[in-house]
N, C-alpha and C positions, 0 to 999 in steps of 0.2 A: 770520389762520389760527391755530387754537389749538394744533394739534400735526401732525406728520407721522409716519405709521406705524401701529401697532396700539394702539388704545385698548380697554380691557376695560369692557363694560357689566356693571358688578359686581353680584352678587347682594347682597341684604340677608339675612344670616342670622338666624334666630329660634331662641329657646329659651323653651319654655313660654309662647309668645304675645307675648313681648316681643323687641325687638332684641337679638341677642347681640353686644354690643359687643367682648368679648375675642376672638370668632372673626373678627369684622370686622377688627380690628386685625392679627390674624395673616395674614389674606387680604391685606390692603393690603401688608404687608411682603414676603410671598411673591410678590405680583405684581411689586413693584419689583425684588426680587432676581432675578427672571426676565425682566427686560429690556422690561417693558411700557412703552409710550410715553405713555399717558395713562390716567387713571381717570375713567369716567363713573359718577356717583353718583345713585342714585334715578331710573333710567330704567325702561323696561318690564322688563328683567331684574332690576332692583332692587324690583320689586313696589310701585312708588310709588303705584299706584292704590289700595292698601289701607293705606298709611301715613297717619296723621293728619298735619296740617300740622307740629305740633310735632315728631313722629317724623321727618318728612321734613328739617326744618331740622337737627335734631339729628344724624342721620345723616351729612348733608352737612358740617356743621361738625367732626364727629368725624373724618370722612375727611381733611378739609383739614388738621386739627391733626396727624394721624398721618402724612400724607404728607410734611409739612414742607418743601413746595417741590420735592421730588425730581422730580416729574412734575406736568403740569398736572391739575388736578381740574375736570371739567365737570359741572355739576349739571343734572339734569333739572328742568324747571320748567313743562312744558306744562300746559294745562288747556282745557276747552271753554268756559271763562268768562274772556274777555280780561282783565277787571278782576282776577281771582284770579291769572292768569298774571303780571300786572305786580306785584301784591303779593308773590307767591312769589319772583319774580326778585329784587326788591329785597332781600328777607330773605336769599336765598342769596348775593347780591353782599356784603351786610354780613358773611356768614359767612366770606367769602374766596373764593368760587368764581372760577376763572380764565376760565370761560366758561359758557354756558347751552345746553342742548340742549331744543328747543321742538317738541313733537309737534303735529301739526295737531289742531284741535278734533274731538272725538268725540261720537257720538250725536245732538247737535243738528245737527252738520255745518254746511256753509256753501257758498256758491258760491265761485268763484275770486275774484271781486271782494271778497266778505267775507273770504276767506283772506288776500288781500294787506293788506286794512285791518288785520285782526287782528295779523299779523305787524309791520306798520309801526308800529301803535300801541304795541306792546311794545318794539320797537327804539328808538323815540323816548324811552323811560323808562329805559333801562338804560345802564350804563357799562362793560360788558365785552362781548366778542364772542359772538354768538349763532349757533348751529347750527340750522337749521330741519330738520325731521325728517318725512319722508314715508313712511308705512307704511300704505297704504289698506287692507290686509288686516285691520288691527286698528281702524282709525278710520272707514272709509268715505269718507275724503277723500284724493284724490291732489293732490299740488302739481304742477300742469302746468309744462311747460317755459316757457310764456308768464308764469306767475306768478314762477317763479324768475328770469326775465329782468328783472322789475320789482323784485323783492326784493334781488337781488344788488348792486343800486346804492347800498343803504343802507350807510353806514360800519360800523354795528354788526352787520350780518348778514354773517358771514364764511364760510359754507358750508352744505352740506346733507348730512345722512345720508339716503341714497337707498336705500329698501328696498322698492321696487315690484317688483323682479325683472324689469323691462322694460328690456332693454339698449338698445333703440332710443330710449326715452325719456332714458336717460343720455347718449346721443349728442346729442340735441336740447339738453339742459341744457348740456352742455360747449361746444356751438356758441355759446350766448348769453353765457356767463360768461368773465371773465378768469382768468389763472392765480392771481390773488390770491384768487379764491373757491374754497374747498376742497371738493372731492367726496369724500365718505366713503362707502365701500360700507356698507350695513346688512345684507347677506347674506354669512355666512361661506364659503358654498359657491361663490361667484362673485367673490371679492375679486380674483384675479389678472386675469380679463377686465376688471373694473372699472378697475383700475390702468391697463390699456391704453388707456383713454379719458381719461387724465389725472388719475385719482384719487389722492389723497394719502395714503390709507390705508383703514382699516376701523374701525368701532365694532362690536366683536365680543362675541358670547355665548361661543364656543368658547374665547376667551382666559381665561375663568375657570378652565379646566382645562389649557389648553396655551398659556400667555402667551409662553414663549420661542419656541415654534414658529410662532405667528402673527406675532410681532415679526420673526423672521428671514425668513419668507416674504415679507413686505412690504418688508423692507430689501434682500433679495436682488434683488427686482424693481427697486427704486430704483436699486440699484447696477448694474443692467444684466444681471443674471443672469436673464433672463426664462425661459430653459429650466428652469433650477433651480427657480425660483419656480412655474412651471406644474407641475413634477413633485411638488413638495410640495402643491400644491392638490389635485392628483388623489389623492395618498396619504391626505390628511386627509378626503376626501369621505365614507367610510363613517362615520367617527367623527362628523362634522358631521351627517350625515343621522340618527344615533342621538340626537344632542342635540336634534333637532327632530321626534323620533317622536311626541311630544305637545306641547301648547302650551308655549312658553317662559314661564317658567323651570323648569317641572316637571322635565324630564330633567337639566338642568345641575345643579340643586340635589341631585338624587339621585346624580349623578356625583361632585359634590364631597363628599357624605356617604360614598360608597364609598372615596374617597380620604382619608378621615379629617379633612377640612378643616372641615366643619360638621355640624350636625344636619339631618337630613332632615325640615324643618318648613316649612309653607306657611300662608298665609291664605286661608281660603275667599273666593271660590269655587274657588280652586285647590286641589288635593288630590293625594294620593300617586299615582304612576304605576302602570300595570298591571304584572303579573308579567312579560308579554311584553317591555314596555319595559325593565324592570330587567334582564332576561336579555340583551337586546340591548346595553344599556349595559355590562354586566359583560363581554361578549364584546369590544367595541371598546376598552374601557379596558385590558384584557389585551393586545390586539393592539399597543397603542401603548405598552405598558410602564408604564401609569399606576397599575395595581394588580397584585398578585401573582396 
């Protein structure tokens, strides 16, 4: 297991088309000051799909250097090319990553048999824990409970980020896996229900703007205050909905810009949000005391 609690799927800030490393350093320090339990670098929210390999490795290495061991750093390394995923994994391990997050192959897709072979081929080549990542809405490939039951036996596959939104599927996955295999919610709006099925935490987009709140919600649940955690989940729902009013990470980067943390800059094909989304974000950020 790489961590327990709330891990932030950290954005990658840009300035004039390049990675804004000073803004990234400030985000890292702010996250750790606000009790985040882990940092996930160069995942979906980090716009890894439009980073060059060099940028990808540089962002992960910079993050590791600035974190200085204060929390685990988990690096996104997924690809629809198994060979490329292995090469990227090794480069990120050499950079010092504590673990890897590996999304399912996208576009070319694969059968469940191919998916199992893909993950096992990567796991055989790495030396740090790997979290497999199921997000069918983005990749077109679901990791079935049967596939998880096979993959969880590998000593280098330590958990799953499950973002299918199918709570029944989570029940089936939990049935097949031991307590040593970590289940992480990939959906901010259903973290507490996920924890009720044995989840160890969440890999969170919302934690970019509310790291302390996401940390405390999960820790309160773990500590036994399930009623308090549920109340927090309900209170955060409108803000979380606003953060997903358009495709992630468009709204969360706009929110961080409103908070003065980064510039509102994306890489195409991502673009600026609509005026309606900006107004909704402004309203919810004010409601939660994140902007004046």
